[in-house]
C-alpha positions in Angstrom: 86.0 108.0 85.4 84.6 107.2 88.8 87.2 106.9 91.6 85.4 104.5 93.9 87.1 102.4 96.6 85.5 99.1 95.7 86.7 97.6 99.1 84.0 99.6 100.8 81.3 97.9 98.7 82.6 94.4 98.1 84.3 91.6 100.0 87.1 90.3 97.9 88.7 86.8 98.0 91.8 85.9 95.9 91.4 83.3 93.1 94.1 80.6 92.8 95.1 80.2 89.1 97.0 77.3 87.6 100.1 78.1 85.6 99.3 79.0 81.9 95.6 79.3 82.8 93.9 82.3 81.1 92.6 85.1 83.3 89.0 84.5 84.2 86.5 87.0 82.9 83.0 87.7 84.2 81.0 90.1 86.4 82.2 88.4 89.6 85.9 88.7 88.8 88.1 91.7 89.7 91.7 92.4 89.0 93.9 94.1 91.7 97.1 95.9 90.6 99.9 94.8 92.9 101.8 98.1 92.3 99.1 100.5 93.5 96.3 98.2 95.0 93.8 99.7 92.5 90.9 97.4 91.6 89.2 97.1 88.2 86.3 94.8 87.2 87.3 92.2 84.6 84.5 93.5 82.3 84.2 97.2 83.1 81.2 98.9 81.5 82.1 102.4 82.8 85.6 103.8 82.3 87.9 102.4 85.0 91.6 102.6 85.7 94.0 101.8 88.6 96.0 104.8 89.8 99.3 103.7 88.2 97.7 102.8 84.8 98.5 99.1 84.8 94.8 98.2 84.6 92.3 100.2 82.5 89.2 99.5 80.6 85.7 100.5 79.4 82.9 99.1 77.2 83.4 95.6 78.6 87.1 95.3 77.8 90.1 95.6 80.1 93.6 96.3 79.1 96.5 95.0 81.2 100.0 96.4 80.8 101.8 93.8 83.0 99.8 90.7 83.8 102.5 89.5 86.2 101.6 92.5 88.4 97.9 91.7 89.1 95.9 89.5 91.4 92.6 87.9 90.4 89.8 88.1 93.0 86.1 87.4 93.3 83.9 90.1 94.7 80.6 89.9 96.6 78.6 92.7 98.0 78.9 93.3 101.7 
């Protein structure tokens, strides 16, 4: 698992979601854990996990323990 600080590579902007709207999925969407501030892509192709384990994934799928403890963001290269 690579421990990269994605904030050094991308500029992130929060996404406003409507209540009961499903989480967006795609290469431009990232999830930030509100507990540990770790960032994981919404479709991680390499193993990725936030430090506290709330967000983890690989092979294009992400697992979320507590969806109330995440922020959806878009990321663009700096």
